C-alpha positions in Angstrom: 0.1 0.1 -0.1 3.0 2.4 0.8 4.4 1.9 -2.8 0.8 2.8 -4.2 0.9 6.0 -2.1 4.4 7.0 -3.2 3.8 6.1 -6.9 0.6 8.3 -6.7 2.4 11.3 -5.1 5.2 11.0 -7.7 2.8 10.9 -10.5 0.9 14.1 -9.1 4.2 15.8 -8.6 5.2 15.4 -12.1 1.6 16.3 -13.3 1.6 19.5 -11.4 5.2 20.6 -11.9 5.5 22.8 -15.0 9.2 23.0 -14.4 9.8 19.4 -15.8 7.2 19.6 -18.6 8.1 20.6 -22.2 4.3 21.5 -22.4 1.8 22.1 -19.4 -0.6 19.4 -18.6 -4.3 20.2 -19.5 -7.5 18.6 -18.2 -7.4 15.9 -20.9 -3.8 14.9 -20.1 -4.6 14.9 -16.2 -7.7 12.7 -17.0 -5.9 10.3 -19.2 -3.0 10.0 -16.7 -5.3 9.3 -14.1 -7.2 6.7 -16.0 -3.9 5.0 -17.0 -2.6 5.3 -13.3 -5.7 3.6 -12.0 -5.9 0.8 -14.5 -2.2 0.2 -13.8 -2.8 -0.1 -10.1 -5.6 -2.6 -10.9 -3.3 -4.6 -13.0 -0.7 -4.4 -10.1 -3.2 -5.9 -7.8 -4.4 -8.5 -10.4 -0.6 -9.5 -10.7 -0.4 -9.9 -7.1 -3.4 -12.2 -6.9 -1.8 -14.4 -9.8 1.4 -14.6 -7.6 -0.7 -15.6 -4.4 -2.5 -18.4 -6.6 0.2 -19.9 -8.6 -1.6 -23.2 -8.9 -4.6 -21.4 -10.7 -2.9 -18.9 -12.8 0.4 -17.7 -14.4 1.6 -14.4 -15.4 1.7 -13.6 -19.1 4.1 -10.6 -18.8 7.5 -11.9 -19.9 9.3 -9.2 -17.9 7.9 -10.9 -14.7 8.1 -14.6 -15.5 5.3 -17.0 -15.0 5.4 -17.0 -11.2 7.0 -13.8 -9.9 7.1 -13.1 -6.2 5.2 -10.1 -4.8 8.4 -8.2 -4.0 9.3 -8.4 -7.8 5.8 -7.4 -8.9 5.7 -4.4 -6.4 9.2 -3.1 -7.7 8.1 -3.5 -11.5 4.9 -1.8 -11.1 6.3 1.2 -9.0 8.9 1.5 -11.9 6.2 1.2 -14.6 4.2 3.9 -12.9 7.1 6.3 -12.2 8.4 5.8 -15.5 5.3 6.4 -17.3 4.7 9.5 -15.4 8.1 10.7 -16.3 8.0 9.7 -20.0 4.3 11.4 -20.1 5.8 14.6 -18.6 8.9 15.0 -21.0 6.4 14.3 -24.1 4.9 17.5 -25.8 1.2 17.5 -25.2 0.0 16.0 -28.4 2.3 12.9 -28.1 1.4 13.0 -24.2 -2.0 12.4 -25.1 -1.4 9.5 -27.3 1.1 7.8 -24.9 -1.3 8.2 -21.9 -4.5 7.1 -23.9 -2.6 3.9 -25.3 -1.5 3.2 -21.9 -5.0 3.4 -20.5 -6.4 1.4 -23.5 -3.8 -1.4 -22.9 -4.2 -1.5 -19.3 -8.0 -1.6 -19.3 -7.8 -4.4 -21.9 -5.5 -6.4 -19.7 -7.4 -6.0 -16.5 -10.8 -6.7 -18.2 -9.4 -10.0 -19.7 -8.0 -10.8 -16.1 -11.2 -10.1 -14.5 -13.1 -12.2 -17.0 -11.0 -15.2 -16.4 -11.5 -15.0 -12.6 -8.4 -12.9 -11.4 -9.1 -10.6 -8.5 -7.3 -7.8 -7.1 -5.3 -8.4 -3.9 -2.9 -6.3 -2.2 
């Protein structure tokens, strides 16, 4: 839970700090970022559920391996969230929208698939 709070605070710091951005974030950027972040957190929780139920599920993300531990999962997702926020913040506004929108669509697709096959969220 602590990692989620830290990742969310870092995301908000980068979203709110015009010093780091090539372009300022508008309402659309912030909303796309919030949706992408929320879907990523859901994916994180689902991946932790997979780790806690290795007899029922396997992870399909090759970066994590079929049966990663929760520590590896936490480190991976914290890095993904911070890295995504940094990349989004550096991108010009037009590309930022495409990046965040694509990330949101990808994460929503993954989490919906996971939900449909019975994977729950577990932190």
